[in-house]
LUMKOLVO-348893 format. One record per atom (N, C-alpha, C): residue number from 1; residue in one letter; atom name; x, y, z. Coordinates in Angstrom, 2 decimals, padded with zeros to 5 digits, always signed. Each point is the difference from the previous one (the first is absolute). Layout:
N
<seq NUM | type A | atom CA | c1 X | c2 Y | c3 Z>
...
END
This chain:
68
<seq 1 | type M | atom N | c1 -001.60 | c2 +013.20 | c3 +008.00>
<seq 1 | type M | atom CA | c1 +001.40 | c2 +000.19 | c3 -000.34>
<seq 1 | type M | atom C | c1 +000.38 | c2 +001.46 | c3 +000.24>
<seq 2 | type S | atom N | c1 +001.21 | c2 +000.18 | c3 +000.47>
<seq 2 | type S | atom CA | c1 +000.51 | c2 +001.35 | c3 +000.21>
<seq 2 | type S | atom C | c1 +000.53 | c2 +000.57 | c3 -001.32>
<seq 3 | type I | atom N | c1 +000.18 | c2 +001.30 | c3 -000.01>
<seq 3 | type I | atom CA | c1 +000.58 | c2 +000.66 | c3 -001.18>
<seq 3 | type I | atom C | c1 +001.39 | c2 -000.58 | c3 -000.28>
<seq 4 | type A | atom N | c1 +000.79 | c2 -000.23 | c3 +001.04>
<seq 4 | type A | atom CA | c1 +001.35 | c2 -000.57 | c3 -000.18>
<seq 4 | type A | atom C | c1 -000.09 | c2 -001.39 | c3 -000.63>
<seq 5 | type Q | atom N | c1 -000.95 | c2 -000.81 | c3 +000.43>
<seq 5 | type Q | atom CA | c1 -000.15 | c2 -001.34 | c3 -000.57>
<seq 5 | type Q | atom C | c1 -000.41 | c2 +000.08 | c3 -001.46>
<seq 6 | type I | atom N | c1 -000.90 | c2 +000.90 | c3 -000.32>
<seq 6 | type I | atom CA | c1 -000.43 | c2 +000.19 | c3 -001.39>
<seq 6 | type I | atom C | c1 +001.19 | c2 +000.40 | c3 -000.85>
<seq 7 | type N | atom N | c1 +000.77 | c2 +000.95 | c3 +000.48>
<seq 7 | type N | atom CA | c1 +001.18 | c2 +000.45 | c3 -000.76>
<seq 7 | type N | atom C | c1 +001.03 | c2 -001.11 | c3 -000.16>
<seq 8 | type D | atom N | c1 +000.22 | c2 -000.79 | c3 +001.05>
<seq 8 | type D | atom CA | c1 +000.95 | c2 -001.11 | c3 -000.09>
<seq 8 | type D | atom C | c1 -000.48 | c2 -001.04 | c3 -001.01>
<seq 9 | type M | atom N | c1 -001.29 | c2 -000.29 | c3 -000.01>
<seq 9 | type M | atom CA | c1 -000.54 | c2 -000.97 | c3 -000.95>
<seq 9 | type M | atom C | c1 +000.15 | c2 +000.51 | c3 -001.43>
<seq 10 | type K | atom N | c1 -000.29 | c2 +001.27 | c3 -000.22>
<seq 10 | type K | atom CA | c1 +000.17 | c2 +000.59 | c3 -001.34>
<seq 10 | type K | atom C | c1 +001.46 | c2 -000.08 | c3 -000.43>
<seq 11 | type H | atom N | c1 +000.90 | c2 +000.29 | c3 +000.94>
<seq 11 | type H | atom CA | c1 +001.43 | c2 -000.06 | c3 -000.30>
<seq 11 | type H | atom C | c1 +000.40 | c2 -001.43 | c3 -000.40>
<seq 12 | type A | atom N | c1 -000.50 | c2 -000.98 | c3 +000.74>
<seq 12 | type A | atom CA | c1 +000.31 | c2 -001.40 | c3 -000.32>
<seq 12 | type A | atom C | c1 -000.49 | c2 -000.35 | c3 -001.40>
<seq 13 | type L | atom N | c1 -001.21 | c2 +000.40 | c3 -000.33>
<seq 13 | type L | atom CA | c1 -000.56 | c2 -000.34 | c3 -001.30>
<seq 13 | type L | atom C | c1 +000.73 | c2 +000.68 | c3 -001.15>
<seq 14 | type R | atom N | c1 +000.56 | c2 +001.16 | c3 +000.25>
<seq 14 | type R | atom CA | c1 +000.80 | c2 +000.69 | c3 -001.04>
<seq 14 | type R | atom C | c1 +001.37 | c2 -000.65 | c3 -000.18>
<seq 15 | type N | atom N | c1 +000.40 | c2 -000.84 | c3 +000.96>
<seq 15 | type N | atom CA | c1 +001.33 | c2 -000.62 | c3 -000.02>
<seq 15 | type N | atom C | c1 -000.08 | c2 -001.52 | c3 -000.07>
<seq 16 | type G | atom N | c1 -000.80 | c2 -000.50 | c3 -000.92>
<seq 16 | type G | atom CA | c1 -000.10 | c2 -001.45 | c3 -000.19>
<seq 16 | type G | atom C | c1 -000.69 | c2 -000.72 | c3 +001.14>
<seq 17 | type N | atom N | c1 -000.85 | c2 +000.71 | c3 +000.73>
<seq 17 | type N | atom CA | c1 -000.72 | c2 -000.55 | c3 +001.14>
<seq 17 | type N | atom C | c1 +000.96 | c2 -000.54 | c3 +001.06>
<seq 18 | type R | atom N | c1 +000.98 | c2 +000.82 | c3 +000.32>
<seq 18 | type R | atom CA | c1 +000.95 | c2 -000.33 | c3 +001.07>
<seq 18 | type R | atom C | c1 +000.31 | c2 +001.24 | c3 +000.81>
<seq 19 | type F | atom N | c1 +000.07 | c2 -000.18 | c3 +001.30>
<seq 19 | type F | atom CA | c1 +000.40 | c2 +001.08 | c3 +000.90>
<seq 19 | type F | atom C | c1 +000.94 | c2 -000.62 | c3 +001.01>
<seq 20 | type Y | atom N | c1 +001.23 | c2 +000.46 | c3 +000.03>
<seq 20 | type Y | atom CA | c1 +001.02 | c2 -000.54 | c3 +000.90>
<seq 20 | type Y | atom C | c1 +000.07 | c2 +000.87 | c3 +001.25>
<seq 21 | type A | atom N | c1 -000.21 | c2 -000.62 | c3 +001.15>
<seq 21 | type A | atom CA | c1 -000.04 | c2 +000.75 | c3 +001.25>
<seq 21 | type A | atom C | c1 +000.41 | c2 -000.90 | c3 +001.16>
<seq 22 | type E | atom N | c1 +000.14 | c2 +000.59 | c3 +001.17>
<seq 22 | type E | atom CA | c1 +000.29 | c2 -000.81 | c3 +001.19>
<seq 22 | type E | atom C | c1 -001.15 | c2 -000.97 | c3 +000.22>
<seq 23 | type S | atom N | c1 +000.33 | c2 -001.21 | c3 +000.39>
<seq 23 | type S | atom CA | c1 -001.02 | c2 -001.04 | c3 +000.14>
<seq 23 | type S | atom C | c1 -001.01 | c2 +000.31 | c3 +001.10>
<seq 24 | type N | atom N | c1 +000.36 | c2 +000.90 | c3 +000.92>
<seq 24 | type N | atom CA | c1 -000.93 | c2 +000.36 | c3 +001.08>
<seq 24 | type N | atom C | c1 -000.76 | c2 +001.29 | c3 -000.30>
<seq 25 | type N | atom N | c1 -000.06 | c2 +000.41 | c3 -001.27>
<seq 25 | type N | atom CA | c1 -000.69 | c2 +001.21 | c3 -000.40>
<seq 25 | type N | atom C | c1 -001.49 | c2 -000.10 | c3 +000.36>
<seq 26 | type E | atom N | c1 -000.46 | c2 +000.89 | c3 +000.88>
<seq 26 | type E | atom CA | c1 -001.37 | c2 -000.07 | c3 +000.52>
<seq 26 | type E | atom C | c1 -001.05 | c2 +000.15 | c3 -001.10>
<seq 27 | type N | atom N | c1 +000.20 | c2 +000.96 | c3 -000.90>
<seq 27 | type N | atom CA | c1 -000.99 | c2 +000.21 | c3 -001.06>
<seq 27 | type N | atom C | c1 -000.16 | c2 -001.23 | c3 -000.88>
<seq 28 | type W | atom N | c1 +001.11 | c2 -000.54 | c3 -000.44>
<seq 28 | type W | atom CA | c1 -000.07 | c2 -001.17 | c3 -000.88>
<seq 28 | type W | atom C | c1 -000.50 | c2 -001.24 | c3 +000.74>
<seq 29 | type N | atom N | c1 +000.43 | c2 -000.21 | c3 +001.23>
<seq 29 | type N | atom CA | c1 -000.47 | c2 -001.17 | c3 +000.74>
<seq 29 | type N | atom C | c1 -001.50 | c2 +000.09 | c3 +000.26>
<seq 30 | type D | atom N | c1 -000.52 | c2 +001.20 | c3 +000.19>
<seq 30 | type D | atom CA | c1 -001.44 | c2 +000.19 | c3 +000.13>
<seq 30 | type D | atom C | c1 -000.71 | c2 -000.38 | c3 -001.30>
<seq 31 | type L | atom N | c1 +000.57 | c2 +000.42 | c3 -001.13>
<seq 31 | type L | atom CA | c1 -000.59 | c2 -000.37 | c3 -001.30>
<seq 31 | type L | atom C | c1 +000.03 | c2 -001.51 | c3 -000.21>
<seq 32 | type V | atom N | c1 +001.09 | c2 -000.65 | c3 +000.42>
<seq 32 | type V | atom CA | c1 +000.10 | c2 -001.46 | c3 -000.11>
<seq 32 | type V | atom C | c1 -001.09 | c2 -000.66 | c3 +000.85>
<seq 33 | type S | atom N | c1 -000.19 | c2 +000.49 | c3 +001.22>
<seq 33 | type S | atom CA | c1 -001.00 | c2 -000.61 | c3 +000.90>
<seq 33 | type S | atom C | c1 -001.42 | c2 +000.16 | c3 -000.53>
<seq 34 | type K | atom N | c1 -000.23 | c2 +001.01 | c3 -000.82>
<seq 34 | type K | atom CA | c1 -001.32 | c2 +000.24 | c3 -000.59>
<seq 34 | type K | atom C | c1 -000.17 | c2 -000.69 | c3 -001.36>
<seq 35 | type G | atom N | c1 +001.06 | c2 -000.65 | c3 -000.48>
<seq 35 | type G | atom CA | c1 -000.08 | c2 -000.69 | c3 -001.29>
<seq 35 | type G | atom C | c1 +000.25 | c2 +000.89 | c3 -001.19>
<seq 36 | type F | atom N | c1 +000.45 | c2 +001.23 | c3 +000.24>
<seq 36 | type F | atom CA | c1 +000.25 | c2 +000.94 | c3 -001.10>
<seq 36 | type F | atom C | c1 +001.42 | c2 -000.09 | c3 -000.56>
<seq 37 | type A | atom N | c1 +000.87 | c2 -000.75 | c3 +000.67>
<seq 37 | type A | atom CA | c1 +001.39 | c2 -000.14 | c3 -000.43>
<seq 37 | type A | atom C | c1 +000.56 | c2 -001.33 | c3 +000.48>
<seq 38 | type T | atom N | c1 +001.11 | c2 -000.40 | c3 -000.61>
<seq 38 | type T | atom CA | c1 +000.73 | c2 -001.18 | c3 +000.44>
<seq 38 | type T | atom C | c1 +001.41 | c2 +000.44 | c3 +000.38>
<seq 39 | type K | atom N | c1 +000.66 | c2 -000.83 | c3 +000.77>
<seq 39 | type K | atom CA | c1 +001.34 | c2 +000.30 | c3 +000.51>
<seq 39 | type K | atom C | c1 +000.93 | c2 -001.14 | c3 -000.37>
<seq 40 | type H | atom N | c1 +001.17 | c2 +000.36 | c3 -000.53>
<seq 40 | type H | atom CA | c1 +000.99 | c2 -000.98 | c3 -000.43>
<seq 40 | type H | atom C | c1 +001.37 | c2 +000.39 | c3 +000.56>
<seq 41 | type P | atom N | c1 +000.82 | c2 -000.97 | c3 +000.35>
<seq 41 | type P | atom CA | c1 +001.32 | c2 +000.32 | c3 +000.57>
<seq 41 | type P | atom C | c1 +000.83 | c2 +000.88 | c3 -000.93>
<seq 42 | type G | atom N | c1 +000.67 | c2 +000.96 | c3 +000.60>
<seq 42 | type G | atom CA | c1 +000.92 | c2 +000.84 | c3 -000.76>
<seq 42 | type G | atom C | c1 +001.37 | c2 -000.63 | c3 -000.06>
<seq 43 | type W | atom N | c1 +000.91 | c2 +000.60 | c3 -000.73>
<seq 43 | type W | atom CA | c1 +001.34 | c2 -000.56 | c3 -000.12>
<seq 43 | type W | atom C | c1 +000.90 | c2 +000.45 | c3 +001.14>
<seq 44 | type E | atom N | c1 -000.47 | c2 +000.94 | c3 +000.82>
<seq 44 | type E | atom CA | c1 +000.74 | c2 +000.43 | c3 +001.19>
<seq 44 | type E | atom C | c1 -000.77 | c2 -000.41 | c3 +001.24>
<seq 45 | type D | atom N | c1 +000.72 | c2 -000.27 | c3 +001.08>
<seq 45 | type D | atom CA | c1 -000.66 | c2 -000.32 | c3 +001.27>
<seq 45 | type D | atom C | c1 -000.90 | c2 +001.15 | c3 +000.42>
<seq 46 | type G | atom N | c1 -001.20 | c2 -000.35 | c3 +000.46>
<seq 46 | type G | atom CA | c1 -000.93 | c2 +001.00 | c3 +000.49>
<seq 46 | type G | atom C | c1 -000.75 | c2 +000.77 | c3 -001.07>
<seq 47 | type M | atom N | c1 +000.14 | c2 -000.42 | c3 -001.25>
<seq 47 | type M | atom CA | c1 -000.66 | c2 +000.69 | c3 -001.11>
<seq 47 | type M | atom C | c1 -000.97 | c2 -000.95 | c3 -000.69>
<seq 48 | type A | atom N | c1 -000.95 | c2 +000.57 | c3 -000.73>
<seq 48 | type A | atom CA | c1 -000.99 | c2 -000.81 | c3 -000.71>
<seq 48 | type A | atom C | c1 -000.48 | c2 +000.72 | c3 -001.25>
<seq 49 | type Y | atom N | c1 -000.47 | c2 -000.80 | c3 -000.95>
<seq 49 | type Y | atom CA | c1 -000.70 | c2 +000.52 | c3 -001.17>
<seq 49 | type Y | atom C | c1 -001.49 | c2 -000.13 | c3 +000.29>
<seq 50 | type F | atom N | c1 -000.73 | c2 +001.06 | c3 -000.25>
<seq 50 | type F | atom CA | c1 -001.45 | c2 -000.02 | c3 +000.14>
<seq 50 | type F | atom C | c1 -000.61 | c2 +000.16 | c3 -001.38>
<seq 51 | type R | atom N | c1 -001.08 | c2 -000.74 | c3 -000.24>
<seq 51 | type R | atom CA | c1 -000.70 | c2 +000.07 | c3 -001.28>
<seq 51 | type R | atom C | c1 -001.48 | c2 +000.18 | c3 +000.24>
<seq 52 | type V | atom N | c1 -000.64 | c2 +000.78 | c3 -000.83>
<seq 52 | type V | atom CA | c1 -001.43 | c2 +000.26 | c3 +000.10>
<seq 52 | type V | atom C | c1 -000.75 | c2 -001.19 | c3 -000.60>
<seq 53 | type T | atom N | c1 -001.01 | c2 -000.50 | c3 +000.71>
<seq 53 | type T | atom CA | c1 -000.82 | c2 -001.11 | c3 -000.49>
<seq 53 | type T | atom C | c1 -001.11 | c2 +000.53 | c3 -000.91>
<seq 54 | type A | atom N | c1 -000.71 | c2 -000.92 | c3 -000.65>
<seq 54 | type A | atom CA | c1 -001.15 | c2 +000.38 | c3 -000.82>
<seq 54 | type A | atom C | c1 -001.05 | c2 +000.70 | c3 +000.86>
<seq 55 | type T | atom N | c1 -000.20 | c2 -000.49 | c3 +001.21>
<seq 55 | type T | atom CA | c1 -000.93 | c2 +000.64 | c3 +000.93>
<seq 55 | type T | atom C | c1 +000.47 | c2 +001.41 | c3 +000.34>
<seq 56 | type G | atom N | c1 +001.30 | c2 +000.15 | c3 +000.19>
<seq 56 | type G | atom CA | c1 +000.56 | c2 +001.32 | c3 +000.28>
<seq 56 | type G | atom C | c1 -000.18 | c2 +000.95 | c3 -001.17>
<seq 57 | type K | atom N | c1 +000.15 | c2 -000.50 | c3 -001.22>
<seq 57 | type K | atom CA | c1 -000.20 | c2 +000.84 | c3 -001.18>
<seq 57 | type K | atom C | c1 -001.45 | c2 +000.48 | c3 -000.09>
<seq 58 | type K | atom N | c1 -000.94 | c2 -000.89 | c3 +000.32>
<seq 58 | type K | atom CA | c1 -001.42 | c2 +000.39 | c3 -000.01>
<seq 58 | type K | atom C | c1 -000.27 | c2 +001.06 | c3 +001.06>
<seq 59 | type K | atom N | c1 +000.54 | c2 -000.19 | c3 +001.19>
<seq 59 | type K | atom CA | c1 -000.18 | c2 +000.97 | c3 +001.08>
<seq 59 | type K | atom C | c1 +000.63 | c2 +001.33 | c3 -000.37>
<seq 60 | type L | atom N | c1 +001.18 | c2 -000.04 | c3 -000.58>
<seq 60 | type L | atom CA | c1 +000.69 | c2 +001.22 | c3 -000.42>
<seq 60 | type L | atom C | c1 -000.82 | c2 +000.73 | c3 -001.06>
<seq 61 | type S | atom N | c1 -000.58 | c2 -000.74 | c3 -000.92>
<seq 61 | type S | atom CA | c1 -000.83 | c2 +000.60 | c3 -001.04>
<seq 61 | type S | atom C | c1 -001.21 | c2 +000.70 | c3 +000.63>
<seq 62 | type A | atom N | c1 -000.58 | c2 -000.61 | c3 +001.03>
<seq 62 | type A | atom CA | c1 -001.14 | c2 +000.59 | c3 +000.70>
<seq 62 | type A | atom C | c1 +000.40 | c2 +001.26 | c3 +000.75>
<seq 63 | type E | atom N | c1 +001.25 | c2 +000.07 | c3 +000.43>
<seq 63 | type E | atom CA | c1 +000.51 | c2 +001.15 | c3 +000.76>
<seq 63 | type E | atom C | c1 +000.65 | c2 +001.04 | c3 -000.92>
<seq 64 | type R | atom N | c1 -000.07 | c2 -000.21 | c3 -001.31>
<seq 64 | type R | atom CA | c1 +000.68 | c2 +000.86 | c3 -000.97>
<seq 64 | type R | atom C | c1 -000.30 | c2 +001.48 | c3 +000.27>
<seq 65 | type G | atom N | c1 +001.03 | c2 +000.80 | c3 -000.15>
<seq 65 | type G | atom CA | c1 -000.15 | c2 +001.43 | c3 +000.20>
<seq 65 | type G | atom C | c1 +000.54 | c2 +000.45 | c3 +001.34>
<seq 66 | type L | atom N | c1 +000.16 | c2 -000.92 | c3 +000.95>
<seq 66 | type L | atom CA | c1 +000.55 | c2 +000.38 | c3 +001.30>
<seq 66 | type L | atom C | c1 +001.51 | c2 +000.04 | c3 -000.10>
<seq 67 | type G | atom N | c1 +000.62 | c2 +000.91 | c3 +000.67>
<seq 67 | type G | atom CA | c1 +001.45 | c2 +000.05 | c3 +000.07>
<seq 67 | type G | atom C | c1 +000.68 | c2 +000.52 | c3 -001.23>
<seq 68 | type E | atom N | c1 -000.75 | c2 +000.57 | c3 -000.91>
<seq 68 | type E | atom CA | c1 +000.62 | c2 +000.52 | c3 -001.21>
<seq 68 | type E | atom C | c1 +000.16 | c2 +001.48 | c3 +000.07>
END
């Protein structure tokens, strides 16, 4: 995971495990493809809600300390 991905995941977890971004967001789509996040339709065209999975939380815990 990149520093940006770690920071985005932390941000999501601080905000009810939701991160609203463009649906084609490379960082989040990479996390989804690795099983670290899920993607849900946003209320605007081209947008999505991303949520950190249990697997993502474990990975983030293992990476703790990066990006701070």
